[in-house]
C-alpha positions, 0 to 999 in steps of 0.5 A: 235118214242122213245115211240113206240119203248119202247112200242114194247119192253114192248109188247115183255116182256109181251108176254114173261112173259105170255109164261114163266109163263103159257105156252101160246105162242102168240109170233108168232101171226101176229104183227099188230093185236096182238099189238092192242089186247095187248094194248086193254088188257092194256086199260081194266086195271088201269095201264098206261104201260105194264111194270106196268101190267107185275107183275100182270100177273106174280103173279095173276093167276086168271088174266090169264083167262082175258088176254087169253080172250082179246088176242084170237079172238072169232069172228064167226057166224052160217053158216058163209060163207054159200058157204063153208058149201054148199061145205062141204055138196057136197064134204066132207060129201059124203065121210064121209058117207062111214065111219061107225064112224068118228071124226071131229075136230073144232080147234079154236071153239070160242063161238061155232056157227060154230061147231053147224052149222056143227052138224046141217048139219051132222044131215040133212045128217043122219050122226050125230049119226056116228060122234064124234065132238071135239071142242077146243079153247085156250079161256076158257070163250069162251069154256064155252059159246060154251058148253052152246049153248046159243045165242042172238035172235038179231043174229037169222035173219042173222043165218037163212039167212046163213042157207038157203044159205048154203043149209039147208033142214029144218026149222032153228027153228027145231034146237033151243029153244027160251026163253026171248031174247035168243035161245039155241041149242037143247040138241041132237046136243049139246050132240054130241060135246065134248068141250075141251081146246087145244092150237094149239101153244104148244099142240100136236095131239088132236086125229085122225080125218077125218075132221078138220075145222080151219077157220080164225085162221091161219090169226093171226099167222106168217109164222113159226107158220102157218107151225107148225099148218099145220103140226099138222093138217097133223099128226091129219088127217087120210089117205085122211082126209079133212081140211077146212080153212078160206076164207082169208087163203091159203096154200102158201108155197110149203111145205104146198102144198105138204101136202094137195091137193085142193078139192075146192079152193074157199071154202078152202077145202083141202085133206091130200095127200095120199103119206104122210099118 
């Protein structure tokens, strides 16, 4: 019990050092999953305690990228939860078609699978040329991988199935070039996406957008941080803009429900309430 208490204190000090030294604030992430990731970060070093690791974190700026990569959660796949993309196609894209130009923000894009899925769907609906897509993440390593648009061929069968179940209208092979165990998303899709670093915890409004996708990110935040991020999304959305969350997430508080109206509760698609626009 005493050792566990000491470890909790060390985790608090480690996260406080990360925030005070570099401005990255993980202090309000959900405690159980965050503890696992902090301890995994420690396990990847020769140190036996976080107290020993903290001086390196404070003094070795090159180590920061490794810590961020360990603490952030880049778990994703193309057309993950196909019914969500089908719902976006049916409920959101017809509205976007009424705009001559529109912006989309993929917040917490990880390694890019989801934002490329969105680009494919926009292309099939004749909307890609009208769209400016922004994909952001806190994890620089994940961002670089996302921008490259290169993925393992081992994932391809699952991605193809997801694409078909999401209502894909062409051949999935039309959207990539295969080469030696990997496939790369076509340049015409990659060129429509701007990848950028953005910290949902500490950074402000990214730009005014008509659609925000932030799926399976809020589940790692505590209630206070979720409230902050939902407020940020509300500010970022244009009048009657759309927000798509992860299937394990929801707008639980009365305050959050006052900001967004449900469009599809199963797919977790919401629309900014007009009275707050």
